N, C-alpha and C positions, 0 to 999 in steps of 0.2 A: 442397521442400526444398535451399536452400539448403546449402553444408557449416556454414558459418558460427553459420546458422542451427541446425542441428543439435546443434551445439556445441552448442549455447548452450539449449537442451532438452535436452539431457545431462547438464547445471552444471544446471542447475533440479528435473529429480528425480532425482538423489541428493540437494541443498542438504533436499526435500521431505523421500525417504529418512529421513537425518539429520536433520532434524525433528521426523518422526511419531517416531525413536525418541525424544530427548530430551521429547516431550510425554507421553512414557509415567511423567516422573516425576510429573507434575502438571495438575493438574486448572483450576488457576487462570490463570483466560483472561488476566491479566495479565501473568503469571508470562511465559507463552503467547506477547505478544507483545511482548515483552520480551528472548526468543529469541528469537524469527521477526528482530525485528525486527536484532539484532545477529551470527544466521547471513547474513541475508542481507546486509547494506553492506562485511561482509569479504569476505565470497563472491563480489559480485557487481560489479565494476570500471567499471561506468558509473553503477552505485546513486552521487551525489548527497547528498540526504537520504534515510529510510529512516523512515516514521515511523507511526504509527495516529493517528486523529482520532474522541475518542471522543461517540458523540450524546449529552448530558445538557442535559436540560430547553429543550430546543430551538437546543440551541448545539451544536455541534462542539469539543473541545475537548481539549487534546494528550491523547495517552499516552506509552506509549514508543515511545521514538526511539534516533535515530544521527541525528551530521552534526551542522548549524549551528544555534546558537538559532533556533526554530516560533514561528511567533507561537502563543501560548498558549490563544487562541480565533478558532473562527475563526464570526460569528457569522449570516455567510448570508443570505440563499439566493442570493448569488452566490460566485462563484471553481470548477476542476476538483474539487473533494471537495463542496461542495454539490451540482452535479451530474451524481456520480456517484451520491452518497445520494438523489434527484430520482427520477436513473432509474430508481434502483436495479438498474443496470448499473455495467461497471468502462467508465472513460471514459480516453483515451492522445489528449495533445496531442505536436504536433512538434516544433510553435513557442508556448512560453505568455506571448508579445507578444501573440502572436494572437487568443488566449482570447479574448476579450469579457468583464470584469468579474477579470480573473486576478487573485487577490490573490498580492500578492509581497513571501515572505517575508525570498528573500535574491533579492540582482540577480541576484546566476552561476547560481542555474535556469534552463534551457533549457527543458526536454522536462521533459515529468511526466506518468507516469503513475497513474491512481486506483484499486479496484478495491476496489467492498463487503464489507461485512462484513453473515454476516443468521446471526442466533440461529434453532432449534429451527422457531421461530417462521415463520421469513423473513420476516421485521422487519427491515430495515438502524439497527445495532443503533453502526456500523462503522467504518470506511477503512480499506486501506492505503495511503498516499501516498510513494509512490518520485516521487525530482528526480531528474536531472542537469544538470550546466553543461557538456553536451553539445546541442546540436540535435534532434530526433530520431530521440532514442536511444531506446525502446522501439518494439516492434509485436508481433505475433497474439503469438508467443511466446515471450514478458512474460508479451503478460496471460491466457496457455495457464494459465505457469511461474506464475505471481502468486494466481488464483482457486484453481492444484486447493495451496496453500499454508495460501491463508485458510483450504477445506475445514476445514483441519484442527485452527485456533481457531472455530470460529464457534457449535458444538453447544452450548461454557459459557460463551454470551454472556450478559447478560441486557438489555434498556433499561432505562435509568434515567433 
């Protein structure tokens, strides 16, 4: 791991610890999502848009987020968010313009990472979607860091 990656991993660890402390105050998943978005968006300089989409009646509906106005509903099945739902795995996209079926909510987005959120039964109930206005802004350190953070939220979520 490079020094830059190690520094980023350390930052994710500190954010995770901060969120774990903040989450002691509520079990409400929407409050946890909102808090996670706010902390991540302001502590990670390469985040342009940070938010959750919740799976509701077969559509991904925007939840708490930070950044420019978002698409309110992603009907699917196209897009990076739906790819993460279908694979039940994180998806990293270095160049969103090269991703077939990419849904462009903001033309300034250049790269994206989407992490699925699972309920206590292992079903995908939401995704954490993070966009950057820089190409290839995300890597394995981001994936691991965001998956650890999402794990703090997931146990209290139920399908909608």
